[in-house]
C-alpha positions in Angstrom: 133.4 -140.7 -19.1 136.4 -139.6 -17.1 137.2 -140.6 -13.6 136.8 -137.0 -12.4 133.4 -136.6 -14.0 132.2 -139.9 -12.3 133.5 -138.6 -8.9 131.7 -135.3 -9.3 128.4 -137.1 -10.3 128.7 -139.3 -7.3 129.4 -136.2 -5.1 126.3 -134.5 -6.5 124.2 -137.6 -5.8 125.3 -137.6 -2.2 124.8 -133.8 -2.0 121.2 -134.1 -3.2 120.6 -136.9 -0.7 121.8 -134.6 2.2 119.6 -131.8 1.0 116.5 -133.9 0.8 117.3 -135.3 4.3 117.5 -131.7 5.6 114.7 -130.3 3.4 113.6 -127.7 5.8 117.0 -126.2 6.3 117.6 -126.3 2.5 114.4 -124.4 1.8 115.2 -121.8 4.5 118.7 -121.3 3.0 117.2 -121.0 -0.6 114.5 -118.6 0.6 117.2 -116.4 2.2 119.1 -116.2 -1.1 115.9 -115.6 -3.0 114.8 -112.8 -0.7 118.2 -111.1 -0.9 118.2 -111.2 -4.8 114.5 -110.0 -4.8 115.3 -107.0 -2.7 118.5 -106.3 -4.7 116.6 -106.4 -8.1 113.7 -104.3 -6.8 115.8 -101.7 -5.1 118.3 -101.3 -7.9 115.6 -101.3 -10.6 113.5 -98.7 -8.8 116.4 -96.4 -7.8 118.0 -96.6 -11.3 114.6 -96.1 -12.9 114.0 -92.9 -10.8 117.6 -91.7 -11.6 117.2 -92.4 -15.4 113.7 -90.8 -15.5 114.9 -87.6 -13.7 118.1 -87.4 -15.7 116.2 -87.8 -19.0 113.8 -85.0 -18.2 116.5 -82.6 -16.8 119.0 -83.3 -19.6 116.3 -82.9 -22.3 116.0 -79.3 -21.1 119.7 -78.8 -20.3 122.3 -78.0 -23.0 125.6 -79.7 -22.9 127.2 -76.3 -22.5 126.1 -72.7 -22.6 127.7 -69.3 -23.0 126.4 -66.2 -21.3 127.4 -63.0 -19.6 127.1 -62.3 -15.9 127.3 -59.2 -13.8 130.9 -58.3 -13.0 132.6 -55.8 -10.6 134.6 -52.9 -11.8 138.2 -53.9 -12.4 139.4 -50.5 -11.1 137.5 -48.3 -8.6 137.8 -44.5 -8.3 140.1 -45.0 -5.3 142.4 -47.2 -7.4 142.6 -44.5 -10.0 143.3 -41.8 -7.5 145.6 -43.7 -5.3 147.4 -46.3 -7.5 150.2 -47.0 -5.1 147.9 -47.8 -2.1 146.0 -51.0 -1.4 142.3 -49.9 -1.4 139.5 -52.0 0.1 136.0 -51.2 -1.0 133.0 -52.9 0.6 129.7 -53.6 -1.2 131.1 -52.6 -4.6 128.3 -52.2 -7.2 128.6 -54.2 -10.4 129.7 -52.2 -13.4 127.0 -51.0 -15.7 127.0 -53.4 -18.7 124.4 -55.1 -20.8 124.0 -58.9 -20.4 124.1 -59.5 -24.1 126.9 -61.4 -25.8 129.1 -59.2 -27.9 129.2 -60.4 -31.5 127.0 -63.3 -30.4 125.5 -64.0 -33.9 129.0 -64.1 -35.4 130.1 -66.6 -32.6 127.1 -68.7 -33.4 128.0 -68.9 -37.1 131.5 -70.0 -36.3 130.3 -72.6 -33.8 127.9 -74.1 -36.4 130.9 -75.1 -38.4 132.6 -76.8 -35.4 132.5 -80.6 -36.1 131.9 -81.2 -32.4 128.6 -79.3 -32.4 125.4 -81.2 -33.0 123.0 -78.2 -32.6 122.9 -74.8 -31.0 120.5 -72.0 -30.3 120.8 -68.3 -29.5 118.2 -66.8 -27.1 117.2 -63.7 -25.2 115.6 -64.1 -21.8 114.1 -61.5 -19.5 112.1 -61.4 -16.3 108.6 -59.8 -16.4 105.1 -59.9 -14.9 102.2 -61.7 -16.5 98.9 -59.9 -15.8 95.3 -61.1 -16.4 92.6 -59.2 -14.5 93.7 -59.1 -10.9 96.2 -61.9 -11.3 99.8 -61.0 -11.5 102.5 -63.7 -11.8 106.3 -63.2 -12.0 107.9 -65.3 -14.7 110.5 -65.6 -17.5 110.1 -64.9 -21.2 112.6 -66.4 -23.5 113.0 -65.3 -27.1 114.0 -68.1 -29.5 114.3 -69.2 -33.0 111.9 -72.2 -32.7 113.6 -74.5 -35.2 117.0 -74.1 -33.4 115.4 -74.6 -29.9 113.4 -77.6 -31.2 116.6 -79.2 -32.5 118.2 -78.8 -29.0 115.3 -79.8 -26.7 112.6 -81.4 -29.0 110.3 -78.6 -27.9 107.6 -79.4 -30.5 107.0 -82.8 -28.8 106.3 -81.1 -25.5 103.5 -78.9 -26.7 100.3 -80.3 -25.2 97.8 -77.7 -26.5 97.8 -75.5 -29.6 100.9 -75.3 -31.8 104.1 -73.3 -32.5 103.5 -72.5 -36.2 102.4 -68.9 -35.6 105.3 -68.1 -33.2 107.5 -66.6 -35.9 104.7 -65.0 -38.0 102.0 -63.8 -35.5 103.0 -60.6 -33.6 103.1 -60.8 -29.8 102.4 -64.6 -29.7 103.9 -66.9 -27.1 104.1 -70.5 -25.9 103.3 -70.8 -22.2 104.3 -73.4 -19.6 101.4 -75.6 -18.4 101.9 -74.6 -14.7 102.0 -70.9 -15.5 98.9 -71.2 -17.7 97.2 -73.0 -14.8 98.1 -70.2 -12.4 96.7 -67.6 -14.7 93.7 -69.8 -15.7 94.3 -69.2 -19.4 94.5 -71.5 -22.5 95.3 -71.3 -26.2 93.7 -68.3 -27.9 93.5 -66.2 -24.7 95.1 -62.7 -24.4 96.9 -61.2 -21.5 99.2 -58.3 -20.6 102.9 -58.5 -19.8 105.0 -55.8 -18.0 108.7 -55.7 -18.6 111.4 -54.8 -16.1 111.4 -51.2 -17.5 107.6 -50.9 -16.9 106.6 -51.2 -20.6 103.2 -53.0 -21.2 102.3 -55.3 -24.1 99.4 -57.5 -24.9 100.2 -61.0 -26.0 98.3 -64.0 -27.4 98.8 -67.6 -26.2 99.2 -69.9 -29.2 100.2 -73.0 -27.4 100.9 -74.6 -24.0 104.0 -76.8 -23.4 104.9 -79.3 -20.6 108.6 -80.2 -20.0 108.0 -82.1 -16.8 110.3 -79.8 -14.8 108.1 -77.9 -12.4 110.3 -74.7 -12.2 110.2 -74.4 -16.0 106.6 -75.2 -16.5 105.5 -72.8 -13.7 107.5 -69.8 -14.8 108.6 -69.9 -18.5 107.1 -68.8 -21.8 108.6 -68.7 -25.3 108.3 -66.1 -27.9 110.0 -65.3 -31.2 113.4 -63.8 -30.8 112.5 -60.7 -32.7 109.4 -60.2 -30.6 111.4 -60.1 -27.4 114.0 -57.8 -28.9 111.1 -55.4 -29.8 109.7 -55.6 -26.3 113.0 -54.7 -24.8 114.0 -52.1 -27.4 117.3 -53.8 -28.4 118.9 -54.4 -31.8 118.4 -57.6 -33.8 121.9 -58.8 -32.8 121.1 -58.8 -29.1 121.1 -62.2 -27.5 122.0 -63.2 -23.9 122.6 -67.0 -24.3 124.1 -69.5 -26.7 123.1 -73.1 -25.9 125.0 -75.9 -27.5 124.6 -79.7 -27.7 127.5 -81.8 -28.8 127.9 -85.2 -30.4 129.9 -86.2 -27.4 128.7 -84.5 -24.2 131.9 -85.6 -22.3 133.8 -83.0 -24.3 131.7 -80.1 -22.8 134.0 -79.2 -19.8 137.1 -78.8 -21.9 135.2 -77.0 -24.7 133.7 -74.5 -22.2 137.2 -73.5 -21.1 138.2 -73.2 -24.8 135.3 -71.0 -25.8 135.6 -68.8 -22.7 139.1 -68.0 -23.7 138.2 -67.5 -27.4 135.1 -65.3 -26.9 135.6 -63.8 -23.4 132.1 -65.1 -22.4 131.1 -66.8 -19.2 130.3 -70.5 -19.6 129.1 -73.6 -17.9 128.6 -77.3 -18.8 126.0 -79.9 -18.1 128.0 -81.4 -15.2 128.4 -78.1 -13.4 124.7 -77.1 -14.0 123.4 -80.5 -12.7 126.1 -81.3 -10.1 123.5 -81.6 -7.3 121.4 -84.1 -9.3 124.5 -86.2 -10.3 125.9 -86.3 -6.7 122.4 -87.2 -5.4 122.3 -90.1 -7.8 125.7 -91.4 -6.7 124.6 -91.3 -3.0 121.3 -93.0 -3.7 123.1 -95.7 -5.7 125.6 -96.2 -2.8 122.7 -96.7 -0.3 120.9 -99.1 -2.6 123.8 -101.3 -3.3 124.9 -101.2 0.3 121.5 -102.4 1.6 121.2 -105.0 -1.1 124.7 -106.4 -0.6 124.1 -106.5 3.2 121.0 -108.6 2.7 122.9 -111.0 0.4 125.7 -111.3 2.9 123.2 -112.2 5.7 121.8 -114.9 3.4 125.4 -116.1 2.8 125.9 -116.4 6.6 122.7 -118.4 6.8 124.0 -120.9 4.2 127.4 -121.0 6.1 125.6 -121.9 9.4 123.4 -124.5 7.8 126.2 -126.3 6.0 128.4 -126.1 9.1 125.6 -127.7 11.2 125.1 -130.3 8.5 128.8 -131.2 8.6 128.7 -131.7 12.4 125.6 -133.9 12.1 127.2 -135.9 9.3 130.6 -136.4 10.8 130.3 -140.2 10.9 128.9 -140.3 7.3 131.9 -138.2 6.1 134.3 -140.4 8.0 132.8 -143.5 6.4 133.0 -141.9 2.9 136.7 -141.1 3.4 137.3 -144.5 4.8 135.8 -146.1 1.7 138.1 -144.2 -0.6 136.6 -140.7 -1.1 139.3 -138.1 -1.3 139.4 -134.7 0.4 138.4 -133.1 -3.0 135.4 -135.5 -3.3 134.1 -134.6 0.1 134.7 -130.9 -0.6 132.7 -131.2 -3.8 129.7 -132.7 -1.9 129.2 -129.5 0.2 130.2 -127.1 -2.5 127.6 -128.6 -4.8 125.0 -128.1 -2.1 126.0 -124.4 -1.8 125.9 -124.0 -5.6 122.5 -125.6 -5.9 121.0 -123.5 -3.1 122.6 -120.3 -4.6 121.4 -121.1 -8.2 117.8 -121.9 -7.2 117.6 -119.0 -4.8 119.1 -116.6 -7.4 116.6 -117.7 -10.2 113.7 -117.4 -7.8 115.0 -114.0 -6.7 115.2 -112.8 -10.3 111.7 -113.9 -11.0 110.2 -112.4 -7.8 112.3 -109.2 -8.2 111.1 -108.8 -11.8 107.4 -109.3 -10.8 107.7 -106.8 -7.9 109.5 -104.3 -10.1 106.9 -104.8 -12.9 104.0 -104.3 -10.5 105.7 -101.1 -9.1 106.0 -99.7 -12.7 102.3 -100.1 -13.2 101.4 -98.3 -10.0 99.9 -94.8 -10.6 101.8 -92.1 -8.8 101.3 -88.3 -9.3 104.1 -85.9 -8.2 104.6 -82.2 -8.9 107.5 -81.6 -6.5 110.5 -81.2 -8.8 109.6 -83.4 -11.8 106.1 -84.2 -13.0 105.3 -87.9 -13.2 102.2 -90.0 -13.4 103.7 -93.4 -12.6 106.7 -94.8 -10.7 109.6 -95.2 -13.1 111.5 -98.6 -13.0 114.5 -99.7 -15.0 114.6 -103.3 -16.4 118.2 -103.2 -17.7 119.6 -106.8 -18.0 122.8 -105.8 -16.4 121.2 -105.6 -13.0 119.7 -109.1 -13.3 123.1 -110.5 -14.4 124.8 -108.7 -11.5 122.2 -110.0 -9.0 122.5 -113.6 -10.3 126.3 -113.5 -10.3 126.5 -112.0 -6.8 124.1 -114.5 -5.5 126.1 -117.4 -6.8 129.4 -115.9 -5.6 128.0 -115.3 -2.1 126.7 -118.8 -1.7 129.8 -120.4 -3.1 132.0 -118.4 -0.7 129.6 -119.3 2.2 129.9 -123.0 1.4 133.6 -123.1 0.7 134.8 -122.8 4.4 132.4 -125.6 5.6 133.5 -127.8 2.7 137.1 -127.4 3.6 136.3 -128.3 7.2 134.5 -131.4 6.0 137.5 -132.4 3.8 139.8 -132.1 6.8 137.9 -134.6 8.9 140.0 -137.4 10.2 138.0 -140.6 9.7 140.0 -142.7 12.2 139.4 -140.2 15.0 135.7 -140.0 14.2 135.1 -143.8 13.9 137.0 -144.5 17.2 134.6 -142.0 18.8 
């Protein structure tokens, strides 16, 4: 065994003796670290769980990018044509009369299917209408889809909670309805109701299934029907679609690909980051608050260790002087107090991880019903190992730093001055 190893073992023995002598202070310091790590684990696990749960539900219903047409103003007004050499200002200009469909949309879809970046895509036709059943009238959205394409994008089949989708392409005037919308109208699978389009045309439809995405706005307003059914309702040709929704193998390519496709097809476009910017920014702010509070608690625990070790040094001045007078080096004395800090930090961190996990686990089992933005039946919690590793590491680092300054002070004690009194 080397001389250095022997010295460290002796320093550790003295450190444990000091800790047993000041057991109450040691327990308080350890509890402070354990409390800080517990709060850190619980808050991070809970906040990240909420973020992941919300993102998963939202992104399951959100394509990586989409192509569409939006209302545009006339490029040249009558005044511009009559007075081309004058700067004309027109207030409240009406949008130009144009259909919202994508010109050559089906051809664009065929070309995009061959793109190696594209995982899946779906063309759809959406329209606003009124659902009518007896005296009940509810405004909503009807989306015409090819079910297989839409299912490949959003796993729509797994979200059907009643009935099925098999008749959507074969049974005339059939539709899948959101669970919230079905609840508003008090209907279920097999029921019939009337719909009124924006042009005032009335049709009778049959509900063949009810779906639940977890997104309240979607479940309360949307229904799906076959693409040909909606085209017939609106009196438009078979090539008429208003949206192309795309999922990529690598969603990070979406912003650049949107710009590329806009230039190629002259469509409007957006990507998942732009469509969900509020959600993503909210997650960042919540994470900043969570980490800020947790780190503050750990720093308070670190100051507690700093104060306890500092007081211990002042109380053990004569013991330190005797140790140095009998041959202990400055490094040996520094190790005595660093070992105390490391032991307190390690025990506190392990206890904090255990209590943090138990608290997070108990929270994950707590029933909780919410229908505000996202439907949930329990509190979501993340148990990712990275948070436990980060909590343990930060707890050790904090306590070592808190013990380093007192250990340096102890190493600088002059034994002759102390022993002379």
